[in-house]
C-alpha positions in Angstrom: 50.0 6.2 45.9 53.6 6.6 44.6 54.8 4.5 41.5 58.3 4.2 40.1 59.0 3.1 36.6 62.7 2.1 36.2 64.9 0.8 33.1 66.6 -2.3 33.1 68.3 -2.2 29.7 71.4 -0.2 29.0 70.4 1.3 25.6 66.5 1.6 25.4 64.4 -0.2 28.1 61.1 1.4 26.8 60.3 2.9 30.1 59.2 6.4 28.8 56.7 4.5 26.7 55.6 2.3 29.5 55.3 5.4 32.0 53.3 7.3 29.2 50.8 4.5 29.0 50.7 4.1 32.7 49.9 8.0 33.0 46.9 7.5 30.7 45.7 4.3 32.5 45.8 6.3 35.8 44.1 9.3 34.2 41.3 7.1 33.2 40.5 6.3 36.8 39.7 9.8 37.4 42.0 10.3 40.4 44.4 13.2 40.7 47.6 12.4 38.8 51.1 14.0 38.5 54.0 12.6 36.6 57.6 13.5 37.0 60.9 13.0 35.4 63.5 14.3 37.9 66.6 14.0 35.5 66.7 13.9 31.8 69.1 14.7 29.1 69.3 15.4 25.4 72.2 14.9 22.8 72.7 17.9 20.6 73.3 15.5 17.6 71.0 12.5 18.1 68.2 14.8 19.4 68.8 18.0 17.4 65.3 18.8 16.4 64.0 18.5 20.1 67.1 20.7 21.3 66.3 23.3 18.5 62.6 23.4 19.5 63.2 23.9 23.2 66.1 26.3 22.6 64.1 28.3 20.1 61.8 29.1 23.4 64.9 29.9 25.4 64.4 26.5 27.3 66.0 23.2 27.6 63.8 20.2 28.1 63.3 16.8 26.4 60.5 14.8 24.5 60.2 12.4 27.6 58.8 14.8 30.0 56.7 16.2 27.3 55.1 12.8 26.5 54.5 12.3 30.2 52.8 15.7 30.5 50.5 15.2 27.6 49.5 11.6 28.8 48.8 13.0 32.3 46.4 15.7 30.8 46.1 16.2 27.1 44.3 19.5 27.2 46.0 21.1 30.2 48.0 24.1 30.1 51.7 23.0 30.2 53.4 26.4 30.5 56.5 25.9 32.7 55.3 22.4 33.6 58.3 20.8 31.9 60.8 22.6 34.2 58.7 21.9 37.5 58.2 18.2 36.7 61.8 17.7 35.4 64.0 20.1 37.3 67.3 18.8 35.9 67.9 18.7 32.3 71.4 17.9 30.9 72.6 18.5 27.2 75.4 16.4 25.8 77.4 16.6 22.5 79.4 13.8 20.8 83.2 14.2 20.8 84.4 11.2 19.1 87.9 10.2 20.1 88.0 12.2 23.1 87.1 11.9 26.8 84.6 14.3 28.2 84.9 16.5 31.5 83.3 13.8 33.4 85.2 10.9 31.9 82.7 10.1 29.1 84.0 8.3 26.2 83.1 10.0 23.0 80.9 12.5 24.4 80.8 15.5 26.7 78.3 17.5 28.6 77.6 21.0 27.4 75.0 22.6 29.8 72.7 21.9 32.6 69.4 23.5 33.3 68.5 23.4 36.9 65.3 24.8 38.0 65.3 26.4 41.5 62.6 28.3 43.6 63.9 31.4 41.9 63.9 30.3 38.3 66.2 28.4 35.8 70.0 28.3 36.6 72.4 27.2 34.1 75.7 25.3 34.5 78.1 25.5 31.6 80.8 23.2 30.7 83.7 25.8 30.4 86.0 23.3 28.8 83.6 22.6 25.8 82.6 24.8 22.7 78.9 25.7 22.8 77.2 25.5 19.4 76.3 29.2 18.3 72.8 28.5 18.4 72.7 27.7 22.0 74.7 30.6 23.0 72.2 32.9 21.2 69.1 31.2 22.3 69.5 30.5 26.1 70.3 33.1 28.7 73.6 31.9 29.7 75.4 35.3 30.2 75.3 34.7 34.0 75.6 31.0 34.0 77.9 29.2 36.4 80.9 27.8 34.4 82.8 24.8 35.4 86.1 23.5 34.3 86.6 20.5 36.6 84.8 17.6 38.2 85.3 19.3 41.4 83.7 22.5 40.3 80.6 20.4 39.0 80.3 18.6 42.3 80.3 22.0 44.1 77.4 23.3 41.7 75.4 20.1 42.1 75.6 20.2 45.9 74.3 23.9 45.7 71.8 23.7 42.8 71.0 20.1 41.8 70.6 18.3 45.2 68.2 21.1 46.7 66.2 20.8 43.3 65.8 17.2 43.8 64.9 17.4 47.2 62.1 20.0 46.4 60.9 17.7 43.9 60.8 14.9 46.2 58.5 16.9 48.4 56.2 17.4 45.5 56.2 13.8 44.7 55.4 12.8 48.4 52.4 15.4 48.3 51.1 14.2 44.9 51.1 10.6 46.3 49.1 11.5 49.5 46.4 13.3 47.3 46.3 10.8 44.4 48.9 9.3 42.2 52.6 10.3 41.9 54.2 8.6 38.7 57.9 9.0 38.7 60.2 7.8 35.6 63.8 7.3 36.5 66.8 7.9 34.1 69.2 5.5 32.6 69.4 2.3 34.6 69.1 4.0 38.0 67.2 2.2 40.7 65.9 5.5 42.5 66.2 9.1 41.0 65.0 10.7 44.2 66.4 10.6 47.9 63.9 10.1 50.8 60.9 9.0 48.7 59.6 5.5 49.3 57.5 4.1 46.5 54.5 1.9 47.1 55.4 -0.2 44.1 58.0 -0.3 41.2 57.9 -1.5 37.6 61.3 -2.6 36.2 61.0 -2.4 32.4 63.2 -3.8 29.7 62.5 -4.8 26.2 59.5 -7.2 26.1 59.1 -7.4 29.9 58.0 -5.8 32.9 58.7 -7.0 36.5 56.9 -5.5 39.3 58.3 -5.2 43.0 57.0 -3.9 46.3 58.3 -0.4 46.8 59.5 -1.3 50.4 61.5 -4.5 49.5 62.9 -2.3 46.5 64.3 0.3 49.0 65.7 -2.3 51.3 67.5 -4.0 48.5 68.8 -0.9 47.2 70.2 0.2 50.6 71.7 -3.3 51.0 73.4 -2.9 47.5 75.2 0.3 48.6 75.9 -0.4 52.2 73.2 1.3 53.8 70.9 4.3 53.3 73.5 7.0 54.3 76.5 5.4 52.7 74.6 4.5 49.5 75.0 6.3 46.2 71.9 7.7 44.3 72.9 6.0 41.0 72.7 2.3 41.7 72.0 0.0 38.6 68.7 -1.6 38.4 70.1 -5.0 37.9 71.8 -4.9 41.3 68.6 -4.7 42.8 66.6 -7.1 40.7 69.3 -9.7 41.2 68.4 -9.8 45.0 64.6 -9.8 44.6 62.0 -11.9 43.2 59.3 -10.0 41.6 55.7 -9.9 42.5 54.8 -10.6 39.1 56.2 -10.7 35.5 54.4 -9.5 32.6 55.1 -9.7 28.7 55.1 -6.5 26.9 54.3 -6.8 23.2 56.0 -4.5 20.7 54.2 -1.6 19.6 54.0 0.3 16.3 55.1 3.9 16.0 51.4 4.8 15.8 50.6 3.0 19.0 53.6 4.4 21.0 52.5 8.0 20.0 48.9 7.4 21.4 49.1 7.2 25.2 45.6 5.6 25.3 46.7 2.7 22.9 49.7 2.0 25.1 47.5 1.9 28.1 45.4 -0.7 26.6 48.2 -2.8 25.2 49.8 -3.0 28.7 46.8 -2.9 30.8 47.5 -6.3 32.6 50.8 -4.9 33.9 49.5 -1.6 35.0 46.7 -3.2 36.8 49.2 -5.5 38.4 51.4 -2.6 39.4 48.6 -0.6 41.1 47.4 -3.9 42.9 50.7 -4.3 44.3 50.9 -0.7 45.3 47.7 -0.8 47.0 48.4 -4.1 49.1 51.7 -2.9 50.5 
């Protein structure tokens, strides 16, 4: 069984909290579970504590994948699991009043960590100034430096795309043996190529809409002009505008203490989780 959690809100859809509760709910069934976050990012300013914690270990990962792994198996050894389950992590930095290398308004990317078969590769924005702490903590001496969108695109073809394709294979295998849970990023409909999900939860504040995975995939391909012509980063609302959900569920707001406890989230949103699993099994 392969399940996708996608966000339908530009700011904070609540998909990580929803995915964490779903992981806890699936774990409680006793079947094998693997949770994945293909792409993620942190902001050096807004997520500074998380960045410093990871960089202090010579690593780059975010709290989302950490929460997923802890919900999946609270007592498991997570050594290296963050990078395996989240092979691409991008670090940003606010740059008020300027446009970043990728055309970002008021921020620019600093460095990507891409986990390959042979270990971590680093892609550094040569047009941006890296904070001193990152230069000393991360192994960037042999990093690939890019100074244009074209150069970054070359790096993505050589590093990012193969990393995601390898992760897609892991997701397919996990879904055959048990449950594979994938959390998307931003408002992106499908974070992995060539993975068909059995069911999808589109989450925004206060609501979860459940869709069959096959219909989700067809609608995405329609929105982009076909599977081969389509872009990976298609907004969730372009797909949800085409489809009626299998069911819709209210999500009540949770306290900070509840959000910090995966089992409490699993209990609060149990109806939505059970409906998602039912939709996946009935495909």
